[in-house]
C-alpha positions in Angstrom: 100.9 83.6 104.8 101.4 83.7 108.7 99.3 86.3 110.5 100.1 87.7 114.0 97.7 87.1 116.7 96.6 90.7 117.2 94.8 90.8 113.8 91.0 91.0 114.2 88.1 90.9 111.9 88.5 94.5 110.7 87.7 96.2 107.4 89.4 99.1 105.7 87.8 100.9 102.8 89.1 104.5 102.4 87.6 105.3 99.0 85.5 104.0 96.2 86.5 105.2 92.7 83.6 106.1 90.4 84.0 105.3 86.7 81.6 106.5 84.1 81.3 105.1 80.5 79.1 106.8 78.0 76.8 103.9 77.1 78.2 100.8 78.7 77.4 98.8 81.8 80.3 98.9 84.3 81.6 96.4 86.8 84.0 98.2 89.2 86.3 96.2 91.5 87.9 98.3 94.2 90.4 96.7 96.5 90.2 98.5 99.8 91.6 101.9 99.0 91.4 104.2 96.0 94.6 104.5 93.9 95.7 108.1 93.8 98.0 109.1 90.9 99.6 112.4 90.4 100.2 113.2 86.8 102.1 116.0 85.1 103.6 116.7 81.7 107.1 117.6 81.1 107.9 121.2 80.8 107.8 122.8 77.3 110.4 125.3 78.2 107.8 127.8 79.3 106.5 126.0 82.3 103.4 124.6 80.7 102.5 121.0 80.1 103.5 119.2 76.9 100.9 118.5 74.2 100.0 115.0 73.0 99.4 114.6 69.3 95.8 113.6 68.3 94.9 110.1 67.1 93.4 110.2 63.6 90.9 107.7 62.3 87.7 107.4 60.3 85.0 105.1 59.0 83.2 105.2 55.6 80.4 103.7 53.6 79.9 103.7 49.8 77.2 102.9 47.3 78.7 102.5 43.8 80.7 105.7 43.2 79.2 107.8 46.1 80.9 107.6 49.5 80.4 109.3 52.9 83.2 109.6 55.5 83.0 110.1 59.2 85.9 111.3 61.3 86.5 109.3 64.6 89.7 111.2 65.6 90.4 111.9 69.3 92.8 113.9 71.4 93.5 112.8 75.0 94.5 116.2 76.3 92.4 118.5 74.3 89.9 118.6 71.3 90.0 118.2 67.6 90.0 121.6 66.0 89.9 120.7 62.3 90.0 117.8 59.8 91.4 117.7 56.3 90.4 114.8 53.9 92.3 113.4 51.0 90.1 111.1 48.9 93.0 109.6 46.9 91.8 110.9 43.5 92.9 114.5 43.9 89.7 115.4 45.8 89.9 117.0 49.2 87.5 118.3 51.9 87.3 119.5 55.5 84.9 118.9 58.4 83.9 116.2 60.8 82.1 114.4 58.0 82.5 114.5 54.2 80.8 113.2 51.0 82.7 112.4 47.8 81.7 111.0 44.4 84.4 109.3 42.4 84.5 109.7 38.6 85.3 106.1 37.9 85.5 102.7 39.5 88.7 101.7 41.2 90.6 101.5 44.5 91.5 104.8 46.3 93.7 105.4 49.3 91.8 107.8 51.7 93.2 109.6 54.7 92.1 112.2 57.2 94.5 114.7 58.9 93.3 115.7 62.4 94.6 118.9 64.1 94.1 119.5 67.8 93.5 122.7 69.6 97.2 123.2 70.3 98.0 123.1 66.5 99.5 119.6 66.4 98.4 117.3 63.5 98.3 113.6 62.8 97.4 111.8 59.5 95.5 108.6 59.7 96.7 105.3 58.2 95.3 105.1 54.7 92.3 103.0 54.0 91.7 101.4 50.6 88.2 102.4 49.4 86.8 100.3 46.5 84.0 101.8 44.4 82.1 100.4 41.4 80.4 102.2 38.5 76.9 100.9 39.3 74.1 99.2 37.4 71.1 100.3 35.5 69.1 97.3 36.7 70.1 97.1 40.4 71.0 99.2 43.4 72.9 97.5 46.3 72.0 98.7 49.8 71.7 97.3 53.3 71.3 98.4 56.9 73.3 97.0 59.8 72.9 97.2 63.6 75.6 95.9 65.9 75.4 94.9 69.6 78.6 93.7 71.1 80.2 91.2 68.7 77.0 90.5 66.7 75.5 92.5 63.8 72.1 92.2 62.3 71.8 92.8 58.5 68.9 93.8 56.4 69.2 93.7 52.6 67.4 96.7 51.2 68.7 96.3 47.6 66.5 96.8 44.6 67.0 94.6 41.5 64.9 94.3 38.4 66.9 91.9 36.3 65.7 88.4 35.5 68.6 86.8 37.4 70.1 88.3 40.5 72.8 87.0 42.8 74.1 88.4 46.1 77.6 88.2 47.5 78.4 89.3 51.1 81.9 89.7 52.6 81.9 90.5 56.3 85.5 91.7 56.6 86.9 88.9 58.7 86.8 86.0 56.1 83.2 85.2 56.6 81.0 85.3 53.5 77.4 84.5 52.4 75.5 84.2 49.1 72.1 84.5 50.9 69.9 87.3 49.9 69.2 87.8 53.6 72.1 86.5 55.8 70.3 87.7 58.9 73.3 88.2 61.3 77.0 87.8 61.6 79.0 87.3 64.8 82.6 88.3 65.0 85.4 86.8 67.2 87.2 89.8 68.8 89.2 90.4 71.9 89.2 94.2 71.6 87.0 96.8 69.8 87.6 96.3 66.1 86.3 97.9 62.8 85.2 95.6 60.0 84.2 96.4 56.4 81.0 94.7 55.2 80.5 94.6 51.4 77.4 93.5 49.4 77.7 92.9 45.7 74.4 92.6 43.8 74.7 91.2 40.2 71.5 91.5 38.2 71.5 90.3 34.5 75.3 90.5 34.6 75.5 94.1 35.9 77.2 94.8 39.2 76.2 97.2 42.0 78.1 97.4 45.3 77.5 98.8 48.8 80.0 99.0 51.6 79.7 99.9 55.2 82.1 99.8 58.2 81.0 98.5 61.6 82.6 98.8 65.0 82.2 95.7 67.1 83.4 94.8 70.6 83.7 91.7 72.8 80.5 90.7 74.6 82.4 91.7 77.7 85.7 93.4 78.3 87.6 93.8 81.5 90.3 96.5 81.9 92.2 97.5 84.9 94.1 100.6 86.1 95.8 100.1 89.5 93.4 98.4 91.8 90.3 99.4 89.8 88.8 97.4 87.0 85.8 97.7 84.7 83.8 94.9 83.1 81.9 96.2 80.1 78.9 94.0 79.2 78.1 95.1 75.6 75.8 92.1 75.1 73.3 90.3 77.4 75.4 87.9 79.4 75.5 85.7 82.5 78.3 86.4 85.0 79.9 83.8 87.3 82.4 84.6 90.1 84.5 81.7 91.5 87.0 81.6 94.4 89.8 79.5 92.8 92.5 79.7 95.4 93.6 81.5 98.6 96.6 81.7 100.9 95.7 84.0 103.8 94.7 83.8 107.5 93.2 87.2 108.3 89.6 87.6 109.2 87.5 89.9 107.0 88.7 89.7 103.4 85.5 89.9 101.4 84.0 90.3 98.0 80.8 92.3 97.8 78.5 93.1 94.9 77.2 96.6 95.7 75.0 97.3 92.6 72.4 96.4 91.6 71.0 96.9 95.1 70.6 95.3 97.5 74.3 94.5 98.0 75.4 90.9 98.2 78.5 89.6 99.9 79.8 86.6 97.9 82.8 85.8 100.2 81.7 86.4 103.7 85.2 85.8 105.1 87.5 85.0 102.1 90.4 83.4 104.0 88.0 80.8 105.5 84.7 80.9 103.7 83.5 79.9 101.2 85.4 76.7 100.2 87.9 77.0 97.4 86.2 76.2 94.1 82.8 77.7 95.2 81.1 79.5 92.3 78.4 82.2 92.4 76.1 82.7 89.5 75.1 86.4 89.7 71.4 87.4 89.1 70.3 83.8 90.0 72.0 82.6 86.9 69.9 84.8 84.6 71.5 86.9 81.9 72.0 90.6 82.7 70.5 92.8 79.9 72.9 95.0 78.0 73.0 98.3 79.8 72.9 96.8 83.3 75.4 98.4 85.6 77.2 96.1 88.1 79.6 97.2 90.8 81.7 95.2 93.3 84.4 95.7 95.9 87.2 93.5 97.1 87.7 94.5 100.8 90.7 93.9 103.0 90.4 92.7 106.6 94.0 93.7 107.5 93.9 96.4 110.2 95.8 99.5 109.1 96.6 98.1 105.7 98.0 100.9 103.5 98.4 99.2 100.1 95.9 96.4 99.3 96.3 95.6 95.6 94.5 93.8 92.8 96.2 92.3 89.7 94.0 91.1 86.8 94.9 88.9 83.7 92.9 87.1 81.1 90.6 87.7 78.2 86.9 87.5 77.4 87.3 84.2 75.7 89.2 82.6 78.6 87.8 84.5 81.6 89.7 86.8 83.9 91.7 86.0 87.0 91.8 88.5 89.8 94.7 88.1 92.2 94.2 90.1 95.5 96.9 91.1 98.0 95.2 92.3 101.2 98.1 94.7 102.2 99.6 92.6 104.9 103.3 93.7 105.4 105.9 91.0 105.7 108.6 88.9 104.0 107.6 88.1 100.5 104.8 90.6 100.4 103.0 91.6 98.3 102.3 88.0 97.1 99.0 88.5 95.2 97.7 85.1 96.4 95.5 86.0 99.4 92.4 85.6 97.2 92.4 84.4 93.6 89.1 85.1 91.9 87.9 84.1 88.5 85.2 86.2 86.6 83.5 84.7 83.5 81.0 86.5 81.3 79.0 84.3 79.0 76.9 86.0 76.2 73.4 84.7 75.6 
């Protein structure tokens, strides 16, 4: 990119978006200016906004014939007003959670219908719930706690038979016959629900317990416009590398603003540091889950009206941030002024 001589070492930052997540650490990348988007629904004939149907979903857990169900439905432009359960055996219920005891062992197709505050309803995809009759000499049970992509399991089953075996299925093809498997780590690129099943056979009699777990990548980067968030759901180290550049303006910088004190990684990105330079944040030590990180990509183009950030990649491969500093000219925007790679490595 050819820069006119009148450009100076200037800096434009008109706004910093604030992004809040309920329980996750956030890494916010803001490229010079805040993206302002005006949104409005199509008219419904009466001048009001249109209504978006809710998304219906649920999780469950069972021990032998007894199951409990939890609604996870959501509505992006309102609230869930009611839920209606169909347990697949003729039984029904309502409410945000429900319990149901099946009469006999088998497979049952369960759904929940969610209705929003505007009266529109959606029925979830059916889930096949498998229940067993139970055993007089054993009771399968376990607890599970998940952080990011890893879950820790504790077998709390009781068995009085002379011979007892354990069969675990973790829902992704992984299995174990250990009484205490300890933990299981899933490979996921997006938040995913898995069904964990424990079968306890004691003196030939079967008892079964099932729980669903919600796991997420150890880190997930999502972007909207020029703003991105990096969600560290597990303890992880974070490395930032300047992989390429094609700019001549003074003052394109990359600054970590939180945790304080702020640190400028690229003091003058078009000229310093050298391409290929990597920065290990936190002196190379892992950030604890729950740490909140924030950063800004700042333009040095005087009067720039539209600096932009484009992000691609995955947690497994790392993310590539392509920054255009807002210089106006032939071939712009070219998204090659600074090319930055972000990698989060779980501990």
